[in-house]
Structures are given as structure tokens and as C-alpha cells.
C-alpha positions as CSV (number, residue, x, y, z in Angstrom):
1,M,32.5,-55.8,-256.9
2,E,29.2,-56.7,-255.5
3,Q,28.9,-53.2,-253.9
4,L,29.0,-51.6,-257.3
5,L,26.6,-54.1,-258.9
6,V,23.9,-53.3,-256.4
7,L,24.5,-49.6,-256.1
8,G,21.2,-47.9,-255.6
9,T,19.2,-51.2,-255.5
10,R,18.4,-53.8,-252.9
11,K,19.2,-56.6,-255.3
12,K,21.4,-59.6,-254.5
13,V,24.2,-60.5,-256.9
14,S,25.1,-64.0,-258.0
15,S,28.6,-65.2,-257.3
16,E,29.0,-65.8,-261.1
17,A,28.1,-62.1,-261.8
18,V,30.7,-60.9,-259.3
19,A,33.5,-63.1,-260.6
20,G,32.7,-62.2,-264.2
21,T,32.5,-58.5,-263.4
22,R,36.0,-58.5,-261.9
23,A,37.3,-60.3,-265.0
24,A,35.5,-57.9,-267.3
25,L,36.9,-54.8,-265.5
26,G,40.4,-56.4,-265.6
27,R,40.1,-56.9,-269.4
28,V,39.1,-53.3,-270.0
29,L,41.9,-52.0,-267.8
30,A,44.4,-54.3,-269.5
31,E,43.5,-52.7,-272.9
32,V,43.9,-49.2,-271.5
33,L,47.2,-50.0,-269.7
34,D,48.6,-51.8,-272.8
35,G,48.0,-48.8,-275.0
36,A,49.3,-46.3,-272.4
37,G,52.4,-48.4,-271.8
38,T,53.1,-48.4,-275.5
39,L,52.8,-44.6,-275.6
40,A,55.0,-44.1,-272.6
41,R,57.7,-46.4,-274.1
42,Q,57.6,-44.5,-277.4
43,G,58.2,-41.3,-275.4
44,G,61.1,-42.8,-273.6
45,E,59.4,-42.7,-270.2
46,A,59.4,-45.4,-267.5
47,K,56.1,-44.4,-265.9
48,V,52.7,-44.2,-267.3
49,S,51.1,-40.8,-266.7
50,P,47.4,-39.9,-266.7
51,A,48.0,-38.2,-270.1
52,H,49.2,-41.5,-271.5
53,L,46.0,-43.2,-270.2
54,L,43.9,-40.5,-271.9
55,A,45.8,-40.7,-275.1
56,A,45.5,-44.5,-275.2
57,I,41.7,-44.3,-274.8
58,A,41.5,-41.6,-277.5
59,A,43.7,-43.6,-279.9
60,D,41.6,-46.8,-279.7
61,D,38.2,-46.5,-281.4
62,D,36.6,-49.2,-279.2
63,L,37.9,-47.7,-276.0
64,A,37.0,-44.1,-277.0
65,A,33.4,-45.2,-277.8
66,S,33.0,-47.4,-274.8
67,L,34.5,-45.0,-272.3
68,A,33.1,-41.8,-273.7
69,A,31.0,-41.1,-270.5
70,W,34.2,-41.1,-268.4
71,S,36.3,-38.0,-268.4
72,L,39.9,-38.3,-267.4
73,T,40.6,-34.6,-267.7
74,E,38.6,-33.8,-264.5
75,R,40.6,-36.4,-262.6
76,Q,44.1,-35.4,-263.6
77,A,44.3,-32.6,-261.0
78,A,42.8,-34.4,-258.1
79,P,43.4,-37.7,-256.3
80,S,40.8,-40.4,-256.9
81,S,37.5,-40.2,-255.2
82,V,37.7,-43.9,-254.4
83,T,41.2,-43.9,-252.9
84,P,41.5,-46.3,-250.0
85,H,40.5,-44.7,-246.7
86,T,43.0,-44.8,-243.8
87,N,41.3,-42.8,-241.1
88,T,40.6,-44.9,-238.0
89,Q,37.5,-43.0,-236.9
90,E,34.2,-44.9,-236.9
91,E,32.6,-45.1,-240.3
92,T,29.0,-45.4,-241.4
93,P,28.2,-48.8,-243.1
94,A,28.1,-47.0,-246.5
95,A,31.5,-45.5,-245.9
96,T,32.9,-48.9,-244.9
97,A,31.5,-50.4,-248.1
98,H,32.9,-47.6,-250.1
99,R,36.3,-48.1,-248.6
100,S,36.1,-51.8,-249.1
101,L,35.3,-51.3,-252.7
102,A,38.1,-48.8,-253.2
103,D,40.5,-51.3,-251.7
104,E,39.2,-54.0,-254.0
105,L,39.5,-51.8,-257.1
106,A,43.0,-50.7,-256.1
107,E,44.0,-54.4,-255.7
108,L,42.5,-55.2,-259.2
109,V,44.4,-52.4,-260.8
110,G,47.6,-53.6,-259.1
111,Q,47.1,-57.1,-260.4
112,V,46.3,-56.0,-263.9
113,T,49.3,-53.7,-263.9
114,K,51.6,-56.5,-263.0
115,Q,50.2,-58.7,-265.7
116,V,50.3,-56.1,-268.5
117,Y,53.8,-54.7,-267.4
118,S,55.2,-58.1,-266.4
119,D,58.6,-57.4,-267.8
120,G,59.0,-54.5,-265.3
121,S,60.3,-52.1,-267.9
122,I,57.4,-49.7,-267.2
123,G,55.1,-48.9,-264.4
124,L,52.3,-46.7,-263.2
125,G,52.9,-43.3,-261.6
126,P,50.8,-42.7,-258.4
127,R,48.3,-40.4,-260.1
128,S,47.9,-43.0,-262.8
129,Q,47.1,-45.7,-260.2
130,D,44.4,-43.4,-258.8
131,T,43.1,-42.7,-262.3
132,C,42.8,-46.4,-263.2
133,V,40.9,-47.0,-259.9
134,D,38.6,-44.2,-260.8
135,L,38.1,-45.6,-264.3
136,A,37.3,-49.0,-262.9
137,N,34.9,-47.5,-260.4
138,S,33.1,-45.5,-263.1
139,L,32.8,-48.5,-265.5
140,A,31.6,-50.8,-262.7
141,A,29.0,-48.3,-261.6
142,Q,27.7,-48.0,-265.2
143,L,27.7,-51.8,-265.5
144,G,25.9,-52.2,-262.2
145,G,23.2,-49.7,-263.1
146,A,22.6,-51.3,-266.5
147,S,22.6,-54.8,-264.9
148,A,20.1,-53.8,-262.2
149,H,17.9,-52.3,-264.9
150,I,18.0,-55.5,-266.9
151,A,17.2,-57.5,-263.7
152,D,14.2,-55.2,-263.1
153,R,12.9,-55.7,-266.6
154,V,12.8,-59.5,-266.0
155,K,11.4,-58.9,-262.6
156,S,14.3,-60.6,-260.7
157,D,15.6,-59.8,-257.2
158,V,19.0,-61.1,-258.2
159,I,21.5,-59.7,-260.7
160,S,22.6,-62.7,-262.7
161,A,25.6,-63.4,-264.9
162,D,23.2,-63.1,-267.9
163,D,22.1,-59.7,-266.7
164,V,25.7,-58.5,-266.5
165,R,26.7,-60.1,-269.8
166,T,23.9,-58.3,-271.6
167,A,24.9,-55.0,-270.0
168,L,28.5,-55.5,-271.2
169,L,27.2,-56.0,-274.7
170,V,25.3,-52.8,-274.5
171,L,28.0,-50.7,-272.8
172,L,31.2,-51.9,-274.7
173,Q,31.8,-51.6,-278.4
174,D,32.9,-54.0,-281.1
175,E,36.1,-56.0,-280.4
176,L,36.5,-54.6,-276.9
177,G,33.0,-55.8,-276.1
178,Q,33.6,-59.3,-277.5
179,L,36.9,-59.7,-275.7
180,T,35.4,-58.5,-272.4
181,V,32.4,-60.7,-272.7
182,R,34.7,-63.7,-273.3
183,A,36.7,-62.9,-270.2
184,F,33.5,-62.4,-268.2
185,T,32.0,-65.7,-269.4
186,T,35.1,-67.7,-268.6
187,A,35.3,-66.2,-265.1
188,A,31.6,-66.6,-264.5
189,A,31.7,-70.3,-265.6
190,S,34.7,-70.9,-263.3
191,A,32.8,-69.4,-260.3
192,D,29.7,-71.5,-261.2
193,K,31.8,-74.7,-260.9
194,R,33.0,-73.9,-257.4
């Protein structure tokens, strides 16, 4: 997650901010997946499609307001731009970091999916997995940009947990924002104790 939080800056990121960001992204993904799973079940389907993800976001006022900058319709036809890279040719450092981030986001989506669909009665289709990775990538990039801007305003070379928490409050709406900040704060506090 650190790669996204420092995107376009030379700032360092506190370990608390990284741990909290992972938890915050997981919380938002859980909300989207829960709604999409409900819609798929109502339709008698065993796999969540990108259309279910879009409908779940549109049906929830907090998600719709918070994720308005992200457009699923563009991503339904194409694989994710952050799909893990498998080519063995030499990569530039930026490409290696991008691949590492894609792998980390795919792992996060997998973990959240297992938690939300723990009974095994429903799962994600392959395009839905890519769509969720892309959603997490987009949200994390927005969060990173806002956090870096806040750190700049306080003239800090380090993105702190407080910077990310403030950015979350700005980017996410109402109950979704409160629940996500709570998940962020718990994870950041746990990282601080290590």
C-alpha cells in the first residue's frame, strides 16, 4: 500500500498509515462485496459479476457518493490495468513496484472476498476480481493523493496516520466514512504497538 500512498511524491509513509490504509480499503471492499453478493443471490446466481458490483454501489447512497469518481462501466469490457504481471523480462523499478502493488491488491481482494463470502455459497467471477482490484487501486490512489496533499500542508516529509485519517473523512461519506475510519484507526493503533 505504501506505493499508492506515495504516488507522485517523495514522501515516506508511517507503518501505521500503511496498516490503516489496508484496513480501510478492506472495509470499503467488504461493503461493495456484501451488497453485490446480496444482489447475485437474489438473482439466483452463484458468482458476482461486474454488473452486480456496479448495482451494489449505485444502490447504496454512501458508496455511490464516495465512489462517484470511479467508473465501473469502462472496466467491464477490459481486464484490470493492475492485474498481476507474469512476464519474466526485466522490468523497470516503476514496473516492479506496480506489479508488487497489483499483487498486494489482488491478495487484499481475495482476503476480503473470503471474509464476506465465508459460507462459500457465492464467489467472484474472474472479471469481478479484476474489477475489485481496480476499484481498490483507484480508491487508494485518491487516498494517497489526498494524504500527500495534507502532509504538504503541514510541511511534513512523512505521510502519517493522521494525514490518511483526515483524507478518509474527506473522501468517504457518512456511515461508510465512519466505519472505514474506525477500521483504519484500529489497524493503525495495532501497527503502532508492534
